[in-house]
Every structure is written in C-alpha cells, then in structure tokens.
ZADO-1210 file (C-alpha; in nm, 4 decimals, padded with zeros to 6 digits):
<atoms>
<atom x="03.0504" y="02.8276" z="10.2147" code="MET" pos="1"/>
<atom x="02.6954" y="02.7044" z="10.0871" code="PRO" pos="2"/>
<atom x="02.6080" y="03.0768" z="10.0496" code="GLY" pos="3"/>
<atom x="02.9206" y="03.1429" z="09.8380" code="LYS" pos="4"/>
<atom x="02.8608" y="02.8153" z="09.6326" code="LEU" pos="5"/>
<atom x="02.4539" y="02.9195" z="09.5780" code="ALA" pos="6"/>
<atom x="02.6025" y="03.2781" z="09.4621" code="ARG" pos="7"/>
<atom x="02.8520" y="03.1017" z="09.2286" code="THR" pos="8"/>
<atom x="02.5793" y="02.8718" z="09.0712" code="ALA" pos="9"/>
<atom x="02.3218" y="03.1491" z="09.0473" code="LEU" pos="10"/>
<atom x="02.6008" y="03.3773" z="08.8491" code="TRP" pos="11"/>
<atom x="02.6499" y="03.0859" z="08.6093" code="LEU" pos="12"/>
<atom x="02.3106" y="03.0475" z="08.5462" code="VAL" pos="13"/>
<atom x="02.2527" y="03.4031" z="08.4676" code="GLY" pos="14"/>
<atom x="02.5925" y="03.4047" z="08.2413" code="LEU" pos="15"/>
<atom x="02.4425" y="03.0648" z="08.0452" code="SER" pos="16"/>
<atom x="02.1144" y="03.2770" z="07.9896" code="VAL" pos="17"/>
<atom x="02.3036" y="03.5901" z="07.8720" code="LEU" pos="18"/>
<atom x="02.5100" y="03.3973" z="07.6253" code="LEU" pos="19"/>
<atom x="02.2126" y="03.1942" z="07.4917" code="VAL" pos="20"/>
<atom x="02.0415" y="03.5286" z="07.4521" code="GLY" pos="21"/>
<atom x="02.3365" y="03.6742" z="07.2610" code="ALA" pos="22"/>
<atom x="02.3801" y="03.3785" z="07.0362" code="THR" pos="23"/>
<atom x="01.9993" y="03.3811" z="06.9469" code="THR" pos="24"/>
<atom x="02.0236" y="03.7602" z="06.8677" code="PHE" pos="25"/>
<atom x="02.3266" y="03.7150" z="06.6273" code="VAL" pos="26"/>
<atom x="02.1720" y="03.4096" z="06.4525" code="ALA" pos="27"/>
<atom x="01.8432" y="03.6295" z="06.4040" code="GLY" pos="28"/>
<atom x="02.0643" y="03.9023" z="06.2735" code="GLN" pos="29"/>
<atom x="02.2348" y="03.6622" z="06.0343" code="GLN" pos="30"/>
<atom x="01.8965" y="03.5298" z="05.9017" code="ALA" pos="31"/>
<atom x="01.7809" y="03.8708" z="05.8436" code="THR" pos="32"/>
<atom x="02.0965" y="03.9595" z="05.6373" code="ALA" pos="33"/>
<atom x="02.0543" y="03.6090" z="05.4468" code="ASN" pos="34"/>
<atom x="01.6985" y="03.7069" z="05.3470" code="GLU" pos="35"/>
<atom x="01.8234" y="03.9695" z="05.1536" code="TRP" pos="36"/>
<atom x="02.1265" y="03.8205" z="04.9798" code="THR" pos="37"/>
<atom x="02.1249" y="03.6961" z="04.6043" code="GLY" pos="38"/>
<atom x="02.0413" y="03.8439" z="04.2599" code="GLN" pos="39"/>
<atom x="01.7273" y="04.0620" z="04.2328" code="TRP" pos="40"/>
<atom x="01.5473" y="04.2475" z="03.9511" code="THR" pos="41"/>
<atom x="01.3910" y="04.5777" z="04.0399" code="LEU" pos="42"/>
<atom x="01.1157" y="04.6992" z="03.8188" code="THR" pos="43"/>
<atom x="01.0474" y="05.0687" z="03.8421" code="PHE" pos="44"/>
<atom x="00.7535" y="05.2656" z="03.7007" code="GLU" pos="45"/>
<atom x="00.9097" y="05.5815" z="03.5235" code="THR" pos="46"/>
<atom x="00.7867" y="05.8497" z="03.2847" code="GLY" pos="47"/>
<atom x="00.9263" y="05.6116" z="02.9991" code="ARG" pos="48"/>
<atom x="00.7331" y="05.3034" z="03.1030" code="GLY" pos="49"/>
<atom x="00.8806" y="05.0145" z="03.3164" code="PRO" pos="50"/>
<atom x="01.2402" y="05.0315" z="03.3901" code="GLN" pos="51"/>
<atom x="01.4273" y="04.7008" z="03.4992" code="GLU" pos="52"/>
<atom x="01.7273" y="04.7392" z="03.7196" code="THR" pos="53"/>
<atom x="01.9420" y="04.4155" z="03.8048" code="PRO" pos="54"/>
<atom x="02.0731" y="04.4290" z="04.1597" code="LEU" pos="55"/>
<atom x="02.3204" y="04.1881" z="04.3515" code="SER" pos="56"/>
<atom x="02.3394" y="04.1655" z="04.7113" code="ILE" pos="57"/>
<atom x="02.6387" y="03.9670" z="04.9069" code="LYS" pos="58"/>
<atom x="02.7395" y="03.9295" z="05.2462" code="SER" pos="59"/>
<atom x="03.1187" y="03.9734" z="05.2846" code="GLU" pos="60"/>
<atom x="03.2568" y="03.9248" z="05.6459" code="GLY" pos="61"/>
<atom x="02.9433" y="04.0008" z="05.7988" code="GLY" pos="62"/>
<atom x="02.8759" y="04.3065" z="05.5945" code="THR" pos="63"/>
<atom x="02.6196" y="04.3420" z="05.3242" code="LEU" pos="64"/>
<atom x="02.7449" y="04.4954" z="04.9938" code="LYS" pos="65"/>
<atom x="02.5012" y="04.5604" z="04.7012" code="ALA" pos="66"/>
<atom x="02.5929" y="04.6198" z="04.3144" code="THR" pos="67"/>
<atom x="02.3334" y="04.7818" z="04.0882" code="ILE" pos="68"/>
<atom x="02.3730" y="04.7435" z="03.7221" code="VAL" pos="69"/>
<atom x="02.2949" y="05.0469" z="03.5143" code="GLY" pos="70"/>
<atom x="02.3524" y="05.1715" z="03.1443" code="ARG" pos="71"/>
<atom x="02.6930" y="05.2652" z="03.2257" code="GLY" pos="72"/>
<atom x="02.7981" y="04.9398" z="03.4058" code="GLY" pos="73"/>
<atom x="02.8128" y="04.8086" z="03.7725" code="SER" pos="74"/>
<atom x="02.7959" y="05.0580" z="04.0356" code="ILE" pos="75"/>
<atom x="02.8837" y="04.9463" z="04.4144" code="PRO" pos="76"/>
<atom x="02.6918" y="05.0601" z="04.7016" code="SER" pos="77"/>
<atom x="02.8567" y="05.3154" z="04.9480" code="SER" pos="78"/>
<atom x="02.6313" y="05.2004" z="05.2357" code="ASP" pos="79"/>
<atom x="02.3577" y="04.9064" z="05.2886" code="VAL" pos="80"/>
<atom x="02.1476" y="04.8853" z="05.5996" code="LYS" pos="81"/>
<atom x="01.8617" y="04.6757" z="05.7455" code="ILE" pos="82"/>
<atom x="01.5962" y="04.8441" z="05.9525" code="GLU" pos="83"/>
<atom x="01.3153" y="04.6198" z="06.0392" code="ARG" pos="84"/>
<atom x="01.1588" y="04.5113" z="05.6924" code="ASP" pos="85"/>
<atom x="01.3408" y="04.7493" z="05.4787" code="THR" pos="86"/>
<atom x="01.6885" y="04.7196" z="05.3314" code="LEU" pos="87"/>
<atom x="01.8338" y="05.0610" z="05.2143" code="SER" pos="88"/>
<atom x="02.1292" y="05.1034" z="04.9718" code="ILE" pos="89"/>
<atom x="02.2901" y="05.4145" z="04.9310" code="LYS" pos="90"/>
<atom x="02.5269" y="05.4391" z="04.5937" code="TYR" pos="91"/>
<atom x="02.6591" y="05.7244" z="04.3880" code="SER" pos="92"/>
<atom x="02.5356" y="05.7504" z="04.0279" code="LEU" pos="93"/>
<atom x="02.7746" y="05.9199" z="03.7831" code="PRO" pos="94"/>
<atom x="02.6317" y="06.1573" z="03.5471" code="GLY" pos="95"/>
<atom x="02.7374" y="06.4404" z="03.2907" code="ARG" pos="96"/>
<atom x="02.6930" y="06.6977" z="03.5385" code="GLY" pos="97"/>
<atom x="02.8837" y="06.5180" z="03.8159" code="GLY" pos="98"/>
<atom x="02.7587" y="06.2489" z="04.0629" code="ASP" pos="99"/>
<atom x="02.4270" y="06.2351" z="04.2128" code="SER" pos="100"/>
<atom x="02.3461" y="06.0479" z="04.5292" code="GLU" pos="101"/>
<atom x="02.1047" y="05.7884" z="04.5045" code="ALA" pos="102"/>
<atom x="01.8856" y="05.5535" z="04.7195" code="VAL" pos="103"/>
<atom x="01.7136" y="05.2192" z="04.6646" code="ILE" pos="104"/>
<atom x="01.4854" y="05.0941" z="04.9142" code="LYS" pos="105"/>
<atom x="01.3444" y="04.7135" z="04.9192" code="LEU" pos="106"/>
<atom x="01.0386" y="04.6877" z="05.1718" code="ILE" pos="107"/>
<atom x="00.9225" y="04.3482" z="05.2287" code="LYS" pos="108"/>
<atom x="00.5338" y="04.3516" z="05.2501" code="GLN" pos="109"/>
<atom x="00.3015" y="04.1531" z="05.4737" code="SER" pos="110"/>
<atom x="00.2428" y="03.9125" z="05.2037" code="ASP" pos="111"/>
<atom x="00.6095" y="03.8079" z="05.1503" code="GLY" pos="112"/>
<atom x="00.6484" y="04.0188" z="04.8258" code="LYS" pos="113"/>
<atom x="00.8837" y="04.3185" z="04.8048" code="PHE" pos="114"/>
<atom x="00.8021" y="04.6511" z="04.6786" code="THR" pos="115"/>
<atom x="01.0953" y="04.8960" z="04.5665" code="ALA" pos="116"/>
<atom x="01.1639" y="05.2710" z="04.5696" code="THR" pos="117"/>
<atom x="01.4535" y="05.4611" z="04.3934" code="ARG" pos="118"/>
<atom x="01.5582" y="05.8287" z="04.4613" code="THR" pos="119"/>
<atom x="01.7881" y="06.0188" z="04.2638" code="ILE" pos="120"/>
<atom x="01.8038" y="06.3407" z="04.3933" code="GLY" pos="121"/>
<atom x="01.4386" y="06.4844" z="04.4028" code="GLU" pos="122"/>
<atom x="01.3158" y="06.2233" z="04.1625" code="ASN" pos="123"/>
<atom x="01.1595" y="05.9242" z="04.2980" code="LYS" pos="124"/>
<atom x="01.0304" y="05.6168" z="04.1324" code="ALA" pos="125"/>
<atom x="00.8350" y="05.3037" z="04.2886" code="THR" pos="126"/>
<atom x="00.7968" y="04.9465" z="04.1781" code="GLY" pos="127"/>
<atom x="00.8617" y="04.5952" z="04.2684" code="THR" pos="128"/>
<atom x="01.1520" y="04.3822" z="04.3542" code="ALA" pos="129"/>
<atom x="01.1793" y="04.0076" z="04.2810" code="ALA" pos="130"/>
<atom x="01.4415" y="03.7713" z="04.3930" code="ARG" pos="131"/>
<atom x="01.6122" y="03.5473" z="04.1127" code="LYS" pos="132"/>
<atom x="01.5837" y="03.1683" z="04.1963" code="ARG" pos="133"/>
<atom x="01.9214" y="03.0350" z="04.1452" code="CYS" pos="134"/>
<atom x="02.1763" y="02.8067" z="04.3107" code="PRO" pos="135"/>
<atom x="02.3254" y="02.9352" z="04.6313" code="PRO" pos="136"/>
<atom x="02.6716" y="02.9859" z="04.4048" code="ASP" pos="137"/>
<atom x="02.5198" y="03.1781" z="04.1463" code="CYS" pos="138"/>
<atom x="02.6279" y="03.5273" z="04.0477" code="GLU" pos="139"/>
</atoms>
C-alpha cells in the first residue's frame, strides 16, 4: 500500500507541473496576441512618396482579425498569424483587373519599434508601423 500511495503522489505532482506549464504557455500566447491588438498607422515608402495605411487588429474569440483601410474602404484580412516577432496579415485587394493577394508583415525590432512590409503581387514596399495610443475601448 505505501508503494501505491507514493506512485499516486508522484503522479499528482507530475500532473500539477504539466497543468502549470500549460497555463503558462497559454498565458504567454495571449500576451503575444495582446501585443499586436489595437489601431496602427503603417507608413510605406513608395514610388509616389510615403503612403499611410490605417490598420486595426482585434482579438475575437482568441483569433486575431485585421482590417486594412484603403482608398476603396475597409478590407478584412483572410488570415492573421504570429510567428516569433512577426505578425503576417493576408488579404485580398480588389482591383480593376480582379483581386490581388496581398500580405502585410509587422516585424518587432530589438529596440521595441516596428517595421512593416507590404507585398502585392511582385511589388514590395517597406516602412514603419506605429501603434496609436488610445483607451482600450477605442475603435
């Protein structure tokens, strides 16, 4: 009986360590997602000079959603992913010749600032990304 009690106690300790580790991992993932949510201004260097693009990132049910505001209005993302210090946003850009697939990437630099890239077809623009400071409930 003492051997069975020791095995049970050891099993419970192992289960506790596993649960604490899983909770820490989920909390870390949420903190990462929260780092990206909010209102952003992206500034891309283009052949016509700097171009500002407003971007909104929200967490809905644990999933990140992004909306890009372009000349034709708001464009929802089709896919948003976090990989290390990079947030990738895929969306479809409507045009006269049909839709073009586009990707915006926000990259966190070691100094805490963000750079941005936008790829539409074979055209790539680089620039900066700055989060607007506003209350948590701002749109």
